[in-house]
DRENKOLKOL-541559 format. One line per 8 residues: number of its first residue (from 0); for each residue y, z, x of N, C-alpha, C, O. Coordinates in Angstrom, 2 decimals. Last residue first. Layout:
<nodes>
NUM	Y Z X Y Z X Y Z X Y Z X  ...
</nodes>
This chain:
<nodes>
139	-13.36 34.10 3.13 -14.29 33.56 2.16 -13.95 32.29 1.63 -14.68 31.75 0.80  -12.11 35.66 4.99 -11.25 34.92 4.05 -12.04 34.22 2.97 -11.46 33.77 1.98  -13.94 36.65 6.72 -13.45 37.57 5.71 -12.61 36.85 4.65 -12.41 37.37 3.56  -14.32 34.73 8.64 -15.31 34.77 7.56 -14.93 35.79 6.49 -15.54 35.79 5.42  -12.14 35.30 10.40 -12.12 34.09 9.57 -13.12 34.15 8.42 -12.81 33.68 7.33  -11.27 38.82 10.13 -11.92 37.70 10.81 -11.93 36.50 9.86 -11.76 36.67 8.65  -8.56 41.15 10.44 -9.45 40.32 9.60 -10.03 39.20 10.45 -9.37 38.69 11.36  -6.72 42.52 11.99 -8.14 42.70 12.25 -9.08 41.89 11.37 -10.29 41.96 11.55
131	-4.10 41.98 11.75 -4.52 43.30 11.26 -6.04 43.49 11.36 -6.58 44.49 10.89  -3.95 39.37 12.52 -3.35 40.35 13.40 -3.76 41.77 13.02 -3.77 42.66 13.87  -5.07 38.25 10.22 -5.82 38.20 11.48 -5.29 39.24 12.47 -6.06 39.91 13.16  -2.93 38.69 8.47 -4.21 39.37 8.23 -5.09 39.35 9.48 -5.77 40.33 9.77  -1.07 36.99 9.68 -0.77 38.41 9.56 -2.05 39.20 9.34 -2.24 40.26 9.94  -2.36 34.52 9.30 -2.14 35.02 10.67 -1.84 36.51 10.66 -2.32 37.24 11.53  -2.21 34.35 6.52 -3.52 34.40 7.18 -3.38 34.96 8.58 -4.19 35.78 9.01  0.57 34.17 6.22 -0.17 35.28 5.62 -1.54 35.45 6.28 -1.96 36.57 6.56
123	1.08 31.75 7.56 1.68 33.00 8.06 0.93 34.22 7.51 0.69 35.18 8.23  -0.32 30.01 5.86 -0.74 30.14 7.25 -0.17 31.42 7.87 -0.87 32.11 8.61  1.20 30.27 3.53 -0.20 30.69 3.52 -0.71 30.88 4.95 -1.45 31.83 5.22  3.61 29.17 4.45 3.57 30.55 4.00 2.13 31.08 4.01 1.88 32.20 4.44  2.81 26.51 4.95 3.32 27.35 6.05 3.23 28.83 5.68 2.82 29.65 6.50  2.16 25.73 2.34 1.12 25.74 3.37 1.55 26.61 4.55 0.73 27.36 5.09  4.71 25.90 1.17 3.62 26.73 0.66 2.51 26.84 1.70 1.98 27.93 1.93  6.09 23.95 2.62 6.51 25.35 2.71 5.41 26.28 2.22 5.21 27.35 2.81
115	4.66 21.65 1.76 4.68 22.01 3.17 5.06 23.49 3.34 4.42 24.20 4.12  5.28 21.64 -0.96 3.88 21.74 -0.54 3.81 22.20 0.92 2.98 23.04 1.26  8.06 21.30 -0.80 7.51 22.49 -1.43 6.06 22.71 -1.01 5.65 23.84 -0.73  8.21 18.77 0.35 8.76 19.91 1.07 8.18 21.21 0.52 7.84 22.11 1.28  7.11 17.25 -1.71 6.43 17.30 -0.42 6.92 18.50 0.40 6.12 19.16 1.07  9.06 17.69 -3.69 7.67 18.04 -3.93 6.93 18.20 -2.61 6.20 19.17 -2.41  11.35 16.62 -2.48 11.31 18.04 -2.84 9.87 18.50 -3.04 9.51 19.59 -2.61  10.58 13.91 -2.24 10.92 14.69 -1.05 10.81 16.19 -1.33 10.25 16.94 -0.53
107	10.26 13.24 -4.96 9.11 13.19 -4.06 9.36 14.02 -2.80 8.48 14.74 -2.33  12.93 13.50 -5.81 11.90 14.35 -6.41 10.66 14.38 -5.51 10.06 15.44 -5.31  14.11 11.45 -4.32 14.51 12.84 -4.07 13.47 13.80 -4.63 13.16 14.81 -4.00  12.87 9.23 -5.49 12.67 9.51 -4.07 13.01 10.96 -3.74 12.30 11.62 -2.99  13.90 9.45 -8.09 12.46 9.55 -7.87 12.17 9.87 -6.41 11.31 10.71 -6.12  16.61 9.04 -7.61 16.17 10.31 -8.20 14.68 10.51 -7.97 14.24 11.63 -7.67  16.69 6.42 -6.67 17.05 7.51 -5.76 16.56 8.86 -6.30 16.14 9.72 -5.53  13.91 4.37 -7.69 15.22 4.97 -7.89 15.45 6.16 -6.96 14.50 6.82 -6.53
99	12.23 2.04 -5.58 12.24 3.18 -6.50 13.63 3.79 -6.58 14.41 3.72 -5.63  13.08 -1.46 -5.63 12.89 -0.20 -4.90 12.92 0.95 -5.90 13.55 0.85 -6.95  11.37 -3.53 -8.06 12.45 -3.19 -7.15 12.14 -1.90 -6.42 11.07 -1.32 -6.59  8.19 -5.15 -8.06 9.16 -4.21 -8.60 10.27 -4.02 -7.59 10.11 -4.31 -6.40  7.27 -8.56 -8.08 7.47 -7.34 -7.30 8.46 -6.45 -8.04 9.46 -6.94 -8.58  5.09 -11.27 -8.74 6.05 -10.28 -9.24 6.07 -9.05 -8.35 5.03 -8.56 -7.92  4.63 -14.57 -8.49 4.41 -13.36 -7.70 5.50 -12.37 -8.10 6.68 -12.60 -7.84  3.08 -17.14 -10.11 4.19 -16.19 -10.21 3.80 -14.94 -9.43 2.76 -14.34 -9.70
91	2.34 -20.46 -10.00 1.97 -19.18 -9.42 3.20 -18.30 -9.48 4.26 -18.67 -8.96  1.28 -23.21 -12.08 2.28 -22.30 -11.50 1.64 -21.04 -10.96 0.57 -20.61 -11.40  -0.85 -25.10 -12.41 0.55 -25.44 -12.70 1.55 -24.51 -12.02 2.55 -24.97 -11.46  -3.23 -24.10 -11.35 -3.05 -25.55 -11.48 -1.58 -25.91 -11.66 -1.11 -26.91 -11.12  -4.34 -21.56 -9.11 -3.36 -22.01 -10.11 -3.26 -23.54 -10.13 -3.20 -24.19 -9.09  -7.38 -19.97 -8.87 -6.63 -21.12 -8.34 -5.64 -21.59 -9.42 -6.06 -21.97 -10.51  -8.57 -17.00 -8.08 -7.90 -17.65 -9.21 -6.99 -18.75 -8.68 -5.94 -18.46 -8.10  -10.24 -16.73 -5.65 -10.41 -15.99 -6.90 -9.86 -16.74 -8.10 -10.60 -17.08 -9.02
83	-9.68 -18.27 -3.41 -11.05 -17.78 -3.60 -11.29 -17.11 -4.94 -12.44 -16.93 -5.34  -7.05 -19.05 -3.42 -8.05 -20.04 -3.01 -9.47 -19.58 -3.28 -10.38 -20.41 -3.38  -5.44 -16.97 -4.18 -5.24 -18.25 -4.86 -6.20 -19.35 -4.40 -6.16 -20.46 -4.92  -6.29 -14.91 -2.46 -6.46 -14.78 -3.91 -6.41 -16.14 -4.59 -7.22 -16.44 -5.47  -5.52 -15.96 0.05 -6.92 -15.63 -0.23 -7.18 -15.56 -1.73 -8.18 -16.10 -2.22  -2.74 -16.14 -0.28 -3.53 -17.35 -0.06 -5.00 -17.11 -0.38 -5.65 -17.95 -1.00  -2.15 -13.43 -0.45 -1.84 -14.30 -1.59 -2.66 -15.59 -1.48 -3.20 -16.07 -2.47  -2.96 -12.70 2.17 -3.60 -12.11 0.99 -3.36 -12.96 -0.27 -4.29 -13.17 -1.05
75	-1.21 -14.20 3.75 -2.65 -14.39 3.88 -3.39 -13.86 2.65 -4.32 -14.49 2.16  1.22 -13.06 2.96 0.94 -14.46 2.63 -0.55 -14.78 2.76 -1.09 -15.55 1.97  0.86 -10.47 4.04 1.10 -10.66 2.61 0.75 -12.10 2.19 0.07 -12.31 1.19  0.64 -10.97 6.79 -0.48 -10.36 6.07 -0.37 -10.59 4.56 -1.36 -10.87 3.89  3.24 -12.09 7.20 2.04 -12.84 7.53 0.83 -12.29 6.76 0.08 -13.06 6.16  4.89 -9.95 6.44 4.93 -11.22 5.70 3.69 -12.07 5.96 3.16 -12.69 5.05  4.12 -8.09 8.42 3.94 -7.79 7.00 3.92 -9.07 6.18 3.05 -9.27 5.33  4.98 -9.39 10.74 3.55 -9.13 10.56 3.24 -8.82 9.09 2.21 -9.26 8.58
67	7.78 -9.44 10.29 7.02 -10.68 10.46 5.54 -10.47 10.21 4.90 -11.28 9.54  8.32 -6.67 10.12 8.65 -7.56 9.01 7.82 -8.85 9.11 7.23 -9.28 8.12  7.48 -5.80 12.66 6.86 -5.25 11.43 7.09 -6.20 10.27 6.17 -6.50 9.51  9.23 -7.23 14.30 7.80 -7.50 14.38 7.07 -6.97 13.14 6.16 -7.62 12.64  11.62 -5.98 13.64 11.45 -7.40 13.33 9.97 -7.78 13.35 9.51 -8.57 12.52  11.03 -3.43 14.70 11.28 -3.60 13.26 11.10 -5.05 12.84 10.51 -5.32 11.79  10.84 -4.11 17.42 9.67 -3.55 16.73 9.82 -3.70 15.21 8.87 -4.06 14.52  13.47 -4.94 17.87 12.38 -5.91 18.04 11.12 -5.42 17.32 10.41 -6.22 16.70
59	14.78 -2.52 17.43 15.09 -3.66 16.57 13.98 -4.70 16.65 13.57 -5.26 15.63  13.69 -1.08 19.57 13.44 -0.63 18.19 13.70 -1.78 17.21 12.93 -1.98 16.27  14.76 -2.46 21.73 13.31 -2.45 21.54 12.95 -2.04 20.11 12.01 -2.58 19.52  17.46 -1.87 21.32 17.02 -3.27 21.30 15.52 -3.36 21.07 15.04 -4.21 20.32  17.40 0.93 21.59 17.85 0.31 20.33 17.37 -1.13 20.21 16.92 -1.56 19.15  14.28 1.82 23.22 15.74 1.67 23.19 16.11 1.02 21.86 15.23 0.61 21.09  11.59 4.01 22.14 12.15 2.70 22.46 13.68 2.72 22.44 14.30 3.52 21.73  9.85 6.54 23.54 11.04 6.31 22.72 11.65 4.96 23.07 12.15 4.77 24.18
51	6.25 5.98 23.61 7.50 6.58 24.06 8.63 6.28 23.08 8.41 5.84 21.96  4.96 2.95 22.56 4.69 4.15 23.33 6.02 4.69 23.82 6.83 3.94 24.37  3.78 0.87 20.07 4.95 1.52 20.65 4.55 2.82 21.32 3.89 3.68 20.73  1.32 0.07 19.05 1.92 -0.71 20.12 3.08 0.01 20.81 3.33 -0.21 21.99  0.74 1.82 17.01 -0.20 1.74 18.13 0.41 1.02 19.32 0.07 1.31 20.47  2.86 1.28 15.31 2.73 2.62 15.89 1.80 2.62 17.08 2.03 3.34 18.05  2.25 -1.33 14.53 3.43 -1.08 15.37 3.33 0.28 16.05 3.68 0.42 17.23  0.03 -0.82 12.94 -0.12 -1.68 14.12 1.04 -1.44 15.08 0.84 -1.35 16.29
43	1.21 0.68 10.93 0.19 1.31 11.77 -0.03 0.50 13.04 -0.23 1.07 14.11  2.85 -1.34 9.85 3.46 -0.15 10.45 2.47 0.55 11.38 2.83 0.96 12.48  0.93 -3.13 8.86 1.86 -3.56 9.91 2.50 -2.37 10.60 2.67 -2.38 11.82  -0.30 -1.47 6.93 -1.08 -2.05 8.02 -0.18 -2.46 9.18 -0.48 -2.18 10.34  1.88 -0.94 5.24 1.20 0.16 5.91 0.40 -0.36 7.11 0.42 0.25 8.19  2.45 -3.55 4.37 3.46 -2.79 5.11 2.81 -1.65 5.88 3.14 -1.41 7.04  0.06 -4.15 3.03 0.42 -4.92 4.22 1.50 -4.22 5.04 1.47 -4.27 6.27  0.15 -2.25 0.93 -0.96 -2.27 1.88 -0.59 -3.00 3.16 -0.89 -2.54 4.26
35	2.52 -3.02 -0.42 2.36 -1.66 0.11 1.29 -1.63 1.20 1.49 -1.06 2.27  1.86 -5.63 -1.15 2.99 -5.39 -0.26 2.88 -4.01 0.38 3.12 -3.85 1.58  -0.28 -5.16 -2.89 -0.47 -5.97 -1.68 0.64 -5.70 -0.67 0.38 -5.56 0.53  0.98 -3.67 -4.89 -0.06 -3.05 -4.09 -0.30 -3.83 -2.80 -0.51 -3.24 -1.74  2.84 -5.64 -5.89 3.28 -4.36 -5.33 2.24 -3.72 -4.43 2.55 -3.28 -3.32  2.29 -8.06 -7.12 2.09 -7.97 -5.68 2.50 -6.63 -5.07 2.52 -6.50 -3.84  0.75 -9.34 -9.64 1.60 -8.17 -9.43 1.36 -7.76 -7.98 0.33 -7.18 -7.66  0.62 -12.70 -10.31 0.14 -11.66 -9.41 1.19 -10.56 -9.33 2.35 -10.80 -9.01
27	-0.56 -15.18 -12.42 0.50 -14.19 -12.23 -0.06 -13.05 -11.39 -1.11 -12.50 -11.73  -1.14 -18.53 -12.79 -1.65 -17.31 -12.16 -0.46 -16.40 -11.90 0.51 -16.78 -11.25  -1.84 -21.02 -15.12 -0.81 -20.14 -14.56 -1.48 -18.88 -14.00 -2.29 -18.25 -14.68  -4.22 -22.43 -15.48 -2.94 -23.13 -15.50 -1.88 -22.29 -14.78 -1.12 -22.79 -13.95  -6.92 -21.74 -13.23 -6.08 -21.36 -14.36 -4.81 -22.18 -14.32 -4.36 -22.59 -13.24  -10.17 -21.84 -12.03 -8.87 -22.51 -12.08 -8.17 -22.10 -13.37 -8.76 -22.12 -14.45  -12.06 -19.59 -9.99 -11.75 -20.18 -11.29 -10.37 -20.80 -11.23 -9.50 -20.35 -10.48  -14.23 -19.97 -7.14 -12.96 -19.57 -7.77 -12.77 -20.26 -9.11 -13.27 -21.36 -9.34
19	-17.63 -18.91 -7.01 -16.65 -20.01 -7.03 -15.36 -19.54 -7.68 -15.40 -18.79 -8.65  -19.66 -17.11 -7.03 -18.45 -16.72 -6.32 -17.44 -17.86 -6.23 -16.49 -17.78 -5.46  -21.36 -16.48 -10.17 -21.08 -17.26 -8.97 -19.79 -16.79 -8.30 -18.95 -16.15 -8.93  -20.96 -13.54 -11.91 -21.92 -14.54 -11.50 -21.55 -15.17 -10.18 -21.42 -14.48 -9.17  -19.03 -11.93 -12.88 -20.11 -11.26 -12.19 -21.15 -12.25 -11.69 -22.15 -11.83 -11.09  -18.39 -14.04 -15.55 -17.90 -12.93 -14.74 -19.08 -12.18 -14.18 -20.02 -11.83 -14.90  -19.65 -17.30 -15.03 -19.53 -16.15 -15.90 -19.11 -14.99 -15.01 -19.46 -14.96 -13.83  -18.29 -20.47 -14.33 -18.74 -19.18 -13.85 -18.64 -18.14 -14.95 -17.67 -18.11 -15.71
11	-17.18 -22.59 -15.55 -18.53 -22.73 -15.04 -19.13 -21.37 -14.73 -20.33 -21.15 -14.87  -14.75 -23.22 -17.09 -15.47 -21.96 -17.19 -16.93 -22.12 -16.78 -17.82 -21.81 -17.57  -12.13 -24.51 -16.59 -13.41 -24.89 -16.02 -14.31 -23.66 -15.97 -14.58 -23.13 -14.89  -10.06 -23.12 -17.85 -10.47 -24.41 -18.40 -11.81 -24.86 -17.84 -12.56 -25.53 -18.54  -10.22 -19.59 -18.61 -10.12 -20.70 -17.65 -10.66 -21.99 -18.25 -11.58 -21.97 -19.06  -8.41 -18.27 -21.43 -9.65 -18.47 -20.71 -9.49 -19.63 -19.73 -8.71 -20.54 -19.98  -6.17 -18.22 -22.93 -6.15 -17.42 -21.72 -7.43 -17.56 -20.90 -7.51 -17.04 -19.79  -6.71 -19.69 -25.18 -5.74 -20.27 -24.25 -5.64 -19.46 -22.95 -5.08 -19.95 -21.97
3	-8.38 -18.10 -26.68 -8.97 -19.21 -25.92 -7.99 -19.78 -24.91 -8.41 -20.30 -23.87  -6.93 -16.33 -28.19 -7.41 -15.86 -26.90 -8.02 -16.97 -26.07 -8.17 -16.81 -24.86  -4.35 -16.47 -30.11 -5.33 -17.45 -29.66 -5.80 -17.06 -28.25 -5.17 -17.41 -27.25  -3.78 -13.98 -32.45 -3.57 -14.42 -31.08 -4.71 -15.35 -30.70 -5.88 -15.06 -30.94
</nodes>
């Protein structure tokens, strides 16, 4: 394998050295983490803005705002990477995985439900012991 073809053409910077961006012919970005982070940020922003139970029209507007804010944050992050870290000369590829499979989502729901039920059961047991006279420092 010719590893030289994967090295940047303007190799002025050594890794860990200058903060100048490097130029590459092709930059490939796995954008799943960026999308997840920007969606979470946009959703948290929406949660702070929404008070009470919105009407259907207000809910639709909030959802549209989440989408717009997510795209704005996502594009800002891609722009930051391609201007400060790795500047593409010929092409930029942004890759995203599809949605998770229904089986995986169901497995996650069951796992979370099981954890929640276990925590509830433990809390009931602790409360029963408290009712029988145990103190918090007895639980060690």
